[in-house]
N, C-alpha and C positions, 0 to 999 in steps of 0.2 A: 017538532018532532023530527029528527036526523032522518038522512036521506041516507036509504042502505045504498053500496056499490053495487056496479053491477054483477061484479063476480059475485058476492054475496047472494045478490037477488038470483044468481042460476044457477047456485048450488042445489044438487043435485039430492036427495034422500040417502042414497047409498053412498055419497061421498061423505055423509054427516056419521054414519052407521061406521064406515071404519075408522075414522077417528075417535071414536067414542071405545071402540075397542083397542086401540095400542094404547088408549090411557088407562084402561083398565089393567092391561098386559104389564106396565112398568108398575103401578100400584098392585101386583100381586107377586114381583120380582122381590125376592128374599135379601135381607140387610147383611155386612161382614159380619163373620165371626170374632166373637173377642179374643180368642187368641192370635188373629192375625194382626188384630190390634195392636197387642201387647208386645209381640215379636219385633213390630215396626219400632213401638218405642222404645225397646232396648236397646236397637241398635241404634238410631238415633244418639242415647245419651251418650252409649260406650265411645262412637265414633267423637263425641264431642269432647271427653273424656281424655283421648289420644290424641285430641286436637291442643291438651292446655301444654304445654312447656313450664317445667319448672328451672330457674334458674338458680342458683345458689349466689349468696351475698359474700362477696368476695373484698370487699371494700373493707381495708384494714380500719379497725377499731379507734374509736379516738382516745389518746392515751388518758388516765385517769389524772384529773389534776391534783388529788390527794394522794400522790405515789409516796411512802416512807422512804426514808433518807437511811445512808448506811452512818452509822459511828465510829469517826477513825481519830489517830492521833496522829499531830505534825507535826516537824521541831521547826517553825516557825511562825511569825504573826504577823500581820499589818494593822495600818488602823483603819485602815477603810472596812468595812462591813460587805462581802460581797450580797449582789445585788440577786445572782442567780443561784443558789447556795445546790452545790451538788452532793454533800455530807457533810455530817455534825459532826463541829472537832471541839477540844477544851480551849480552841482561842480563834480569832479572825483572821483567813487567811484570803486574799483577794491574789490572786495568782502565785509568779515565784518559780523558783527551779533554773535549769539551762536549759531547756528546748522549749521550743513553740507548739510542739505537739499537747495533745490532750494527754496527758499520762498522768498517773498518779502516785506517790511514796511507798512501796511497798512496807517500809519500817519508819518508826518515827527516832531509830539513832542516827547518826550523819553517818555522810558516805565513807566508807573505808576503803582500803587499795585490793586492788582486785589482781589475786595470785593465778599466771596461768599453768595452766598444767604441766609440772617439769621445772620449774623454776626451782623447785627446791633442791630437786636430782640436779640439776644444771649446776647450781650454787655449791653444791657437795662436792661435787667433780671438780670446780674451778679452786674452791679450796684445799683438797687434796692436792691438785698438782702445785700450788703455791706451796705448800708444805713439803713435798718430796721434792722440791728445788732447793728450799733452805735450808731440808735435812742435805741433799749431795754437795751444796756449797759449803755447810760446817765442815763436810765431810772432806771436803777437799782441802780446808785449813788445816785440820786437825793434822791430816795426816802430812801435809808439808811443812806443820810446825813439829813432826815427829823426826820425818824425814832430816829437818835441820838440828835437830836436838841431836841425833845420832852420828853427825857426819861432824857439829862440834864437840862431841865427847872423841872422837877415833882422833880427833886434831891435838884435843887433850892430851889422852891418853897417849903413851910413847909406846910401841911396837915392842912385843915381851923378846930377849936375846932368848934362843935357846940355851938352854945350859949342856953342858957336856953329862955324859950318863956317869952316876957316881963306878967306880971300883967295885966289884962285887969279892965279898971274903969267901973263905972255902968252906966256911959253914953254907953262906946263902949257896956257893955254886951246890953242894953236897945234897942240901936239901931241895933244891930244885928236879935235881938229878933223881929224887928219890918219888918226886910226884910225878915225873913225867914217866916213870918206870909204873909207877900203880895205877896211872892213866890207859896206859898202853897195855896191860895187863887184862884192865875192864874189859876196856874194847875188844879184844881177841874172846873173849868167856864171851861177852854179849853175840858176838861173830857168831861162835862154834855153839851157843844156845839155837840161835837161829837156824842154822845148816840141820841140827840133828831133828830139829818140828819137824813133825812128821806134815805130806801135803794133803791139808783138806779141802774138800769139795762138800760144799752145802748146796741140798737140791731139798725141794718143795713138792709139792704133791702136781704142780702144771711145768716141770722142767721139760722142755723142748726137744735137748739131744736124745737122740734114740738111744745113745747108750749108756745112761742113767736110766729113761723110762721102761727098758725094759728090764732092766735088772730092778728097781722096784715095783714092778707092775710084781713082777715073782713074789720079791720080799713081803707083798702087802698080802697075798694069795695064801702064801703060805701063815701070816704068821691071823689070820682071820680064820682059817680052818683050824687052827690048833686053838683058836680063840674059842670058837662053838663047840667045839669037843671037850672045852674043859671050863662051861660058862659058869661063873661064879653062881653057887647056890643059895647065896645069900641074896641076891639081888632078881632070883628067877620071878617073874610077874610083878614085883615091887617098887625097885628102883632102874630109873632110867637116866641117861643122860650123854652126854658128847664131854670131851676133853682132849689135849690135844699133847703129844709126846714128842722131845726130838731124840732119835737114835742114832749113835755114833757107832760104825762100823766098821772093823777095821779090814785089811786088806783078806785076810785071811779067811773072814766069813764069819770071826768071833766079833762079842760085844764090847765095845771100847766103854761107854756109859750110854744112860738113860737120866732126860731131865725132863719134867713136869712141869711145860709151860702154860698149860691155862686147866684146872680142877673141875672133874663137875658138879661142884658142891658135896660129892657123895665119896666118903673116903672107902667105901667096898669097892666102887667102880673106878678107882684112881691108884689102889692097890691089885685089883686085878687086871687092869689093863699094862701094868709092869710088869706083874708077875706072868700073863702070856706073853707078852714078848721076850720075856730071859726062857723062857719054857721052849719058842719058838725056835732058836738057836741051838746048834753055830747055824750060820747061813752061807749061802754057797758065795767061793773063794769071787775074787772081783775078775772078770775078762781081763785077758791082755791088753784092751786099746785105756779100762780104765786103771790097773793096775802100773801101768806106765806113766802117768799123770798123778795119780791120786794113790795116796796110802790111808785115809781116811774118809770114809762118807757118812756124811751127818744128815741124816732124814727126818723130817719134822711133816707131820701128818696128825689129822684128826680122827679120832676115833669115836663109835657112837656104839652107848649098848640100847637097840631099840626093844621096843613094846612085846615083837616075836620072840626075845627072848636068844636076838641074834647079835653079834659085833661085826659092823660093816666100819670102813674107810671113808674117807672121802677126802 
């Protein structure tokens, strides 16, 4: 039987009792709740997931070995078959062309000459200049030949010698005298007619000289006043229109003539306007400043038969 140590032998009952109470307290202490354990596990899992890094695969994929070849047409051929063909064609073509760069013909047709922009215009202008120069040259040669021919004709043809006039007989002299007398009489008659022709002044509605404007305004007011007092009965409330008249007035105020320049399209209105102008005469004699220069005034005005059964001038 082993020997106990001195400390064990000397343990008192009180110490033994204290150790038993501590063990009982530890055994009675409750365990951790399940919720706390679950939270701890969740935090650990999330931390682990966030620590993981996902890196995309950026390495280029390998080119598929079975890639389809493009079908083209070539404008040449070679006896040797290409080892690494780049396209399918109607004939074998291993290299060729006039450049070392990796290029492919866009068309199987043979190469054609490249025209620069404006070549046709430049060629046309050059051709036009050549034609103009040729034309000028031919024209100069033609003029030289024509001048030479003219000079040759002048040398060949002698200058005409002036012939003295033949003496006139008495009958010819009398005939010429009668013709000259007849011509002088006709000239004198035309001069007399011109001197007898009255001095006439043509004025319109927009005359600028005051001496004519005042006389024409008085004449217009008188014609409108007579026209409204004698408005045509057949036209009242039914016919309307515009017409243009030219009235020639002598120096004493009498009417020389009336001309219808533009009709209104209504015979009743045209006749009524002429009748009203004649009814308004005679007009005032010319003032001294007009009579001094002119004997007849020719006035052109437009007259309107309005819907209010009024005669107006403009």
